C-alpha positions as a printed Julia matrix, in Angstrom:
156×3 Matrix{Float64}:
  -0.06   0.02   -0.03
   1.32   3.49   -0.77
   2.39   5.07    2.42
   1.65   8.68    1.32
  -1.88   7.73    0.31
  -2.38   5.97    3.69
  -1.16   9.08    5.58
  -3.29  11.48    3.56
  -6.4    9.17    3.77
  -6.19   8.7     7.5
  -5.28  12.32    8.11
  -8.39  13.35    6.13
 -10.53  10.85    8.11
  -9.22  12.27   11.34
 -10.05  15.77   10.21
 -13.53  14.72    9.28
 -14.14  12.99   12.63
 -12.66  15.94   14.41
 -15.03  18.46   12.7
 -17.95  16.2    13.78
 -16.64  16.01   17.37
 -15.97  19.72   17.54
 -19.53  20.39   16.56
 -20.79  18.42   19.57
 -19.67  20.54   22.5
 -22.51  19.35   24.79
 -21.26  15.76   24.23
 -17.49  16.47   24.45
 -17.53  19.23   27.03
 -15.59  22.53   26.74
 -12.23  21.15   27.89
 -12.1   18.36   25.25
 -13.55  20.71   22.69
 -10.71  23.28   23.28
  -7.91  20.7    23.15
  -9.41  18.96   20.14
  -9.51  22.36   18.44
  -5.78  22.85   19.1
  -5.07  19.4    17.75
  -7.27  20.11   14.72
  -5.24  23.21   13.98
  -2.1   21.09   13.88
  -3.81  18.43   11.67
  -5.08  21.06    9.27
  -1.57  22.49    8.93
  -0.24  19.03    8.08
  -3.09  18.58    5.56
  -2.13  21.86    3.93
   1.58  20.94    3.79
   0.83  17.56    2.2
  -1.53  19.35   -0.31
   0.9   22.13   -1.12
   1.75  20.89   -4.63
  -2.03  20.81   -5.38
  -2.47  24.25   -3.93
   0.4   25.69   -6.04
  -0.77  24.01   -9.23
  -4.46  24.97   -8.71
  -3.44  28.55   -7.98
  -1.41  28.72  -11.29
  -4.38  27.13  -13.16
  -6.87  29.52  -11.55
  -4.89  32.47  -12.75
  -4.0   31.15  -16.21
  -7.39  29.61  -16.95
  -9.02  26.67  -15.51
 -12.12  24.53  -15.92
 -15.26  25.53  -14.07
 -14.97  22.51  -11.73
 -11.35  23.42  -10.85
 -12.32  27.05  -10.2
 -15.23  25.98   -7.96
 -12.99  23.49   -6.07
 -10.27  26.14   -5.59
 -12.81  28.8    -4.33
 -14.43  26.25   -2.06
 -11.1   25.25   -0.66
  -9.98  28.84   -0.22
 -13.32  29.69    1.57
 -12.84  26.68    3.81
  -9.33  27.74    4.63
 -10.29  31.3     5.47
 -13.18  30.13    7.6
 -11.11  27.55    9.43
  -8.34  30.03   10.03
 -10.69  32.55   11.5
 -12.51  29.85   13.43
  -9.26  28.65   15.02
  -8.13  32.14   15.84
 -11.51  33.01   17.41
 -11.36  29.82   19.38
  -7.96  30.72   20.72
  -9.3   34.15   21.67
 -12.24  32.83   23.59
 -10.5   29.8    25.15
 -11.26  29.45   28.81
  -9.11  26.33   29.61
  -6.59  25.03   27.02
  -4.91  28.26   25.88
  -4.76  29.79   29.36
  -3.23  26.49   30.55
  -0.53  26.66   27.82
   0.17  30.42   28.16
  -0.39  30.54   31.95
  -2.75  33.46   31.53
  -6.3   34.26   32.63
  -8.9   32.72   30.49
 -12.27  33.82   29.4
 -13.69  36.61   27.29
 -13.13  40.04   29.0
 -16.04  42.49   28.49
 -13.98  44.97   26.39
 -12.57  42.32   23.97
 -13.74  42.04   20.49
 -16.81  39.67   20.39
 -15.18  36.53   19.02
 -17.75  34.24   20.59
 -20.63  34.99   18.17
 -18.11  34.94   15.24
 -16.91  31.55   16.42
 -20.43  30.12   16.68
 -21.48  31.44   13.25
 -18.29  30.21   11.52
 -18.65  26.79   13.01
 -21.91  26.42   11.15
 -20.46  27.72    7.93
 -17.49  25.35    8.24
 -19.81  22.32    8.56
 -21.48  23.33    5.29
 -18.2   23.96    3.5
 -16.55  20.77    4.9
 -19.59  18.77    3.59
 -19.18  20.47    0.09
 -15.45  19.77    0.21
 -16.17  16.13    0.96
 -18.75  15.94   -1.77
 -16.63  17.48   -4.45
 -13.73  15.23   -3.61
 -15.88  12.11   -3.24
 -14.4   10.35   -6.26
 -10.94  10.72   -4.64
 -12.32   9.23   -1.45
 -13.8    6.25   -3.33
 -10.63   5.69   -5.33
  -8.41   5.84   -2.34
 -10.69   3.5    -0.4
 -10.6    0.95   -3.29
  -6.75   1.19   -3.56
  -6.14   0.96    0.21
  -8.6   -1.84    1.12
  -9.19  -3.73   -2.09
  -5.83  -3.28   -3.69
  -7.46  -2.07   -6.9
  -5.77   0.67   -8.76
  -7.55   4.05   -8.92
  -9.34   4.47  -12.18
């Protein structure tokens, strides 16, 4: 089995499971939610690094002329990246347990601070939609990778 494909596939699966878990704060509790959010930021960074050649190629194609599907995929991924980056930043800003533990500072959301809480809540809903669309537009890759990893069939 190709090791890079395995890494990317299981990383993507971990990201999908993390998004689902991060959306269930009443189930996970705030402490797990915050630490999982920090872990998600790390996993997302690894995902971007492993996808860097696709990002560079798609950016060049987007500028020089690409198919409609490629443009939609690129804009969807860019929107997901922008929302996730803002979501992670806002989560750090409103962290009450994990970030204060790491930085040894007071947690919470002081009254004069920018209202990151409502932004975080709204973006979490947007990210669910964008992540679902991201999964849908890449579904053929998921199917092909699954066939190759578990059934040993080549991707076609």
